[in-house]
C-alpha positions as CSV (number, residue, x, y, z in Angstrom):
1,M,74.7,239.6,134.5
2,T,76.8,243.1,135.7
3,S,77.0,246.0,133.3
4,T,81.1,245.2,133.4
5,M,80.9,241.6,132.2
6,E,78.3,242.8,129.2
7,T,81.0,245.5,127.8
8,T,83.7,242.7,128.6
9,R,82.0,239.6,126.6
10,P,81.5,239.9,123.1
11,A,77.6,240.3,122.6
12,G,77.1,237.8,120.4
13,L,78.3,235.2,123.0
14,I,75.7,237.1,125.8
15,A,73.5,236.3,123.5
16,I,74.2,232.7,123.3
17,D,74.4,232.8,126.8
18,R,70.7,233.7,126.4
19,E,69.4,231.5,124.5
20,M,71.4,228.5,126.2
21,A,69.8,229.5,130.1
22,R,66.2,228.8,128.6
23,Q,67.0,226.0,126.6
24,H,66.0,223.0,129.6
25,A,62.8,224.7,130.0
26,D,62.2,225.5,126.7
27,A,62.6,222.1,125.8
28,L,60.5,220.4,128.8
29,A,57.5,222.6,127.7
30,S,58.6,221.6,123.5
31,Y,58.3,217.6,124.5
32,D,55.0,218.3,126.9
33,G,53.4,220.0,123.6
34,A,54.1,217.9,120.8
35,R,52.6,214.9,121.4
36,K,49.5,215.0,119.2
37,T,51.6,215.8,116.2
38,A,54.4,213.3,117.7
39,Q,51.3,210.2,117.6
40,A,50.5,211.4,113.2
41,I,54.3,211.1,112.7
42,A,54.5,207.8,114.7
43,A,51.5,206.1,113.0
44,S,53.2,207.1,109.8
45,L,56.8,205.6,110.9
46,K,54.9,202.4,111.9
47,K,52.7,202.3,108.3
48,N,56.3,203.0,106.3
49,G,58.8,201.7,108.0
50,R,61.2,203.7,106.7
51,L,62.1,207.7,108.1
52,L,64.6,210.1,105.8
53,L,65.7,212.8,107.6
54,L,66.7,216.3,105.9
55,G,68.1,219.4,107.1
56,M,70.8,221.4,107.1
57,G,73.9,222.3,109.6
58,G,72.7,222.3,112.8
59,S,69.8,220.7,111.8
60,H,71.3,217.3,109.7
61,A,73.7,217.0,112.7
62,I,70.3,216.4,115.0
63,G,69.8,214.0,112.2
64,R,72.7,212.1,112.7
65,A,72.0,212.2,116.0
66,V,68.5,210.3,115.6
67,E,69.4,207.9,113.3
68,P,70.2,205.3,115.3
69,L,67.5,206.4,117.3
70,Y,65.1,205.4,115.5
71,R,66.8,202.4,113.6
72,A,66.8,201.1,117.4
73,R,62.8,201.4,117.1
74,G,62.5,199.4,113.6
75,I,62.5,202.5,112.0
76,D,65.0,202.2,108.7
77,A,66.1,205.3,109.3
78,I,68.5,207.6,106.8
79,A,69.6,211.9,107.2
80,L,70.5,213.8,104.6
81,P,71.6,217.3,104.3
82,L,68.8,218.3,102.0
83,S,71.1,220.1,99.8
84,E,71.8,216.8,98.9
85,Q,68.3,215.8,98.5
86,L,68.0,217.8,96.0
87,G,71.2,217.4,93.7
88,Q,70.7,213.5,94.3
89,P,67.5,212.7,95.3
90,L,66.3,209.5,97.0
91,S,63.0,208.2,96.3
92,L,60.0,209.7,99.0
93,E,58.2,206.7,98.1
94,G,57.1,204.5,101.3
95,R,59.4,207.5,103.1
96,S,58.0,209.0,106.2
97,V,60.5,212.6,105.5
98,L,61.2,214.9,108.5
99,V,62.5,218.0,107.2
100,T,64.2,220.2,109.9
101,S,64.8,223.7,109.9
102,Q,65.0,225.8,113.3
103,S,64.1,228.7,111.3
104,G,61.8,227.3,108.9
105,E,62.8,229.7,106.4
106,S,66.4,227.7,104.8
107,A,66.5,228.1,101.1
108,E,66.6,225.1,100.6
109,V,63.6,223.8,102.2
110,V,61.3,226.3,100.1
111,R,63.1,224.9,97.1
112,W,62.6,221.3,98.4
113,F,58.8,222.0,98.5
114,N,59.0,224.3,95.7
115,E,60.1,222.1,93.4
116,T,58.7,218.4,95.0
117,G,55.1,219.7,97.0
118,G,55.9,217.1,99.8
119,S,53.6,214.3,100.3
120,F,51.1,213.4,102.8
121,D,53.8,211.5,104.9
122,T,56.1,214.7,105.2
123,F,56.8,216.6,108.3
124,G,58.6,219.4,109.7
125,L,60.7,220.8,113.0
126,T,60.6,224.3,113.2
127,L,61.2,226.8,116.1
128,E,59.3,229.1,114.1
129,T,55.2,228.6,114.3
130,G,54.4,231.9,111.5
131,S,57.8,230.5,109.3
132,F,57.2,228.9,105.9
133,L,57.8,225.2,107.0
134,A,55.3,225.3,109.9
135,R,52.7,226.3,107.2
136,T,53.7,224.4,104.6
137,A,53.6,221.1,106.5
138,T,52.2,219.2,110.2
139,S,55.2,220.0,111.9
140,L,56.7,219.9,115.4
141,I,57.1,223.2,116.9
142,G,59.9,224.2,119.4
143,S,58.7,226.2,122.0
144,G,60.7,230.1,122.7
145,G,60.7,231.0,119.4
146,A,63.2,230.9,116.6
147,E,67.1,230.5,117.9
148,Q,68.4,234.7,118.2
149,A,72.1,233.7,118.4
150,F,74.3,232.7,115.6
151,A,75.2,229.8,116.5
152,A,73.2,226.5,118.0
153,T,72.6,226.3,121.2
154,R,69.0,226.3,122.0
155,S,67.8,225.0,118.8
156,L,69.7,221.5,119.3
157,T,69.0,221.3,122.9
158,V,64.3,221.7,122.2
159,S,64.7,219.7,118.6
160,F,66.1,216.0,120.5
161,A,63.1,217.1,123.1
162,L,60.7,217.0,120.2
163,H,62.4,213.8,118.3
164,L,61.8,212.2,122.1
165,A,58.3,213.3,121.9
166,V,58.5,211.7,119.3
167,L,60.5,208.7,120.0
168,G,58.6,207.7,122.7
169,A,54.9,207.8,121.1
170,L,56.8,204.8,118.9
171,G,57.4,203.3,122.6
172,E,60.7,204.5,124.2
173,D,60.9,205.1,127.6
174,P,61.5,208.7,127.7
175,S,62.4,208.6,131.5
176,A,66.1,208.6,131.8
177,A,66.1,211.4,129.0
178,L,63.9,213.7,130.9
179,T,66.0,213.4,134.4
180,A,68.8,214.5,132.2
181,L,67.1,217.7,130.9
182,S,65.4,218.1,133.9
183,F,68.7,218.1,136.4
184,P,71.4,219.2,134.2
185,E,74.7,218.4,135.0
186,T,77.6,220.7,135.5
187,P,81.2,218.9,135.4
188,G,84.2,221.3,134.7
189,I,85.7,221.8,131.2
190,D,88.9,224.0,132.4
191,A,91.0,221.2,131.8
192,A,90.0,219.7,129.0
193,L,90.5,223.5,127.8
194,A,93.6,223.9,128.9
195,A,94.5,220.5,127.4
196,L,93.4,222.4,124.1
197,D,94.9,225.4,124.2
198,G,97.5,225.0,121.7
199,V,95.9,223.0,119.1
200,A,95.4,224.4,115.6
201,T,92.4,222.5,114.9
202,V,90.4,220.2,116.3
203,V,88.6,216.8,115.0
204,T,85.5,215.3,116.7
205,S,84.2,211.7,116.6
206,G,82.2,208.8,118.4
207,R,80.5,206.1,117.3
208,R,76.7,205.9,118.5
209,L,77.2,209.6,119.6
210,Q,78.3,210.3,116.3
211,G,75.8,213.0,115.5
212,L,76.7,215.1,118.8
213,A,80.4,214.8,117.2
214,E,79.1,216.6,114.5
215,A,77.6,219.1,115.8
216,L,79.8,219.5,118.2
217,A,82.1,220.5,115.3
218,L,80.2,223.3,113.2
219,G,79.5,225.1,116.7
220,L,83.6,224.7,116.8
221,T,83.9,225.8,112.9
222,E,81.3,228.4,113.0
223,L,82.2,230.4,116.6
224,S,86.2,229.7,116.2
225,R,87.0,230.1,112.9
226,R,89.0,227.4,113.0
227,P,89.0,224.7,110.7
228,C,87.4,221.6,113.1
229,F,85.9,219.3,111.7
230,S,84.0,215.5,112.8
231,L,85.0,212.3,111.5
232,E,82.5,209.0,112.8
233,G,85.0,206.7,114.8
234,G,85.5,204.2,112.1
235,Q,86.3,206.8,109.2
236,L,88.9,208.1,111.4
237,R,90.9,205.3,112.2
238,H,90.5,204.3,108.0
239,G,93.5,206.7,107.4
240,P,93.1,210.1,108.9
241,M,95.1,209.1,112.0
242,E,97.8,210.5,109.5
243,M,96.9,213.7,110.7
244,L,97.0,213.1,114.7
245,S,99.5,215.6,116.1
246,P,100.5,217.3,119.3
247,S,98.8,220.5,117.0
248,I,95.8,218.3,116.2
249,G,93.1,217.9,119.5
250,V,91.0,215.0,119.4
251,V,87.0,215.7,121.1
252,L,85.4,212.3,121.8
253,F,81.7,210.9,122.9
254,R,81.1,207.7,125.1
255,G,78.2,206.3,126.1
256,A,77.0,203.5,128.0
257,D,75.9,201.6,124.7
258,S,77.5,198.6,122.8
259,T,79.9,200.9,120.7
260,A,81.8,202.9,124.1
261,G,84.5,200.1,123.9
262,L,85.2,201.0,120.1
263,V,85.5,204.7,121.6
264,T,87.8,203.3,124.1
265,A,90.1,201.9,121.5
266,M,90.3,205.3,119.5
267,A,91.1,207.5,122.6
268,V,93.9,205.1,123.4
269,S,95.6,204.8,119.9
270,A,94.8,208.9,120.1
271,V,96.9,209.5,122.7
272,E,99.6,207.2,121.4
273,T,99.9,209.7,118.9
274,G,101.0,212.8,121.0
275,A,97.6,214.7,120.0
276,P,95.6,215.8,123.3
277,V,92.3,213.8,123.9
278,V,88.7,215.2,125.6
279,I,86.4,212.2,126.3
280,F,83.0,213.6,126.9
281,D,81.9,210.5,129.4
282,A,78.8,209.2,130.1
283,S,79.8,205.7,129.7
284,G,80.8,204.5,133.0
285,E,83.5,202.9,132.0
286,K,87.1,203.4,133.8
287,P,88.5,207.0,132.2
288,V,91.2,206.6,129.5
289,A,94.9,207.1,130.8
290,G,96.3,210.3,129.1
291,A,93.0,211.8,128.2
292,V,91.2,214.2,129.8
293,T,87.4,213.2,130.9
294,I,84.6,214.7,131.3
295,G,82.5,213.1,133.2
296,F,78.7,212.0,133.6
297,K,77.0,209.4,135.3
298,P,76.3,206.7,132.7
299,A,73.6,206.8,130.2
300,S,72.7,206.6,126.8
301,D,70.8,207.7,123.6
302,L,69.1,211.0,124.0
303,A,69.7,210.8,127.8
304,A,73.3,210.9,127.4
305,I,72.9,213.5,124.5
306,F,70.9,215.9,127.0
307,A,73.4,215.7,129.4
308,M,76.3,216.2,127.0
309,L,75.3,219.2,125.2
310,P,75.0,221.8,127.4
311,V,78.8,221.3,128.4
312,A,79.9,220.5,124.8
313,Q,78.4,224.3,124.4
314,R,80.2,226.0,127.1
315,F,83.1,224.1,126.0
316,M,82.7,225.6,122.3
317,I,82.5,228.8,123.9
318,A,85.2,228.9,125.6
319,F,87.6,227.8,123.4
320,A,86.2,230.4,120.7
321,D,86.3,233.0,123.2
322,A,90.1,232.1,123.7
323,R,90.7,232.6,120.0
324,V,88.3,235.2,118.3
325,E,87.9,238.4,119.6
326,N,84.4,239.0,118.6
327,A,83.3,235.0,118.9
328,G,79.6,234.7,117.8
329,T,79.2,237.3,115.7
330,P,79.5,235.8,111.6
331,V,81.7,237.8,109.6
332,R,80.5,235.7,106.1
333,S,77.2,234.0,107.4
334,T,73.4,234.8,108.7
335,K,71.5,232.8,110.8
336,I,69.2,232.3,108.4
337,T,70.8,231.1,104.9
338,R,68.6,232.7,102.2
339,S,70.6,231.6,99.0
340,E,72.4,228.2,98.0
């Protein structure tokens, strides 16, 4: 990168660029290094058959994204914000617990362990070897150290790779997901950005890929400082479609799975409202008329996530950069949230 580019691109985005540039290599290294701990977590899951995924922010979005993948392996998985578990706790009896925090130092993580002490079946997932979480619980550790840039990018990809190791230990075939990590797709995003050029806000949505939609909405909000948010496809259908208009952008995620038809139906309905619609599409089905398609090879589950996520990251960065002078530099938040 030239010095001219560095002086014109916000420092916060340059920091994100650096994280993204190594996320695939770090994710692959994380997968390779996680096997022993992944086997221990898988053994706990086989014993209990129930999984509670706890995290905040992007870490909670990760939990939401992998919920259906564990359920498909016969594990009764549920993802909750750690703050909700602190205030309205589910019973931990007979559950395996996976606490995710890329820094391992978030206020809720520290308080939850101080108040509960964890359990034999409590595990962590973090990027920081020396963190509170890594010291307190047997943990999956992502390669490359803690993420330094504000919005989650590399930390998401690495965390999904760690989950891939656990799912592999449960019997999932990791080959398609590893191929997606090893050979990233790079479809263009210019048409999608142009379609959303005049919107006031964005709503993201999916079905089986809803967790990925939630991760994008969080990143869009953090970087653009616009009130972007996410609604699961059924929830969007039940009333909130009243908000849709040409000033509200809709971003949908469609994979090659049994829910693809429902995402298609939502796209058709959203287009009819006049809202600009963008579809991240790995379904292999024909494009929806009136929507902008960002196309990928047919894929589902983590293979679809690994294909779409880096492109969605490019999209959210460009969306924010067009709207905020110093995108990527937080003005009201910090990378590690140490207060509740």
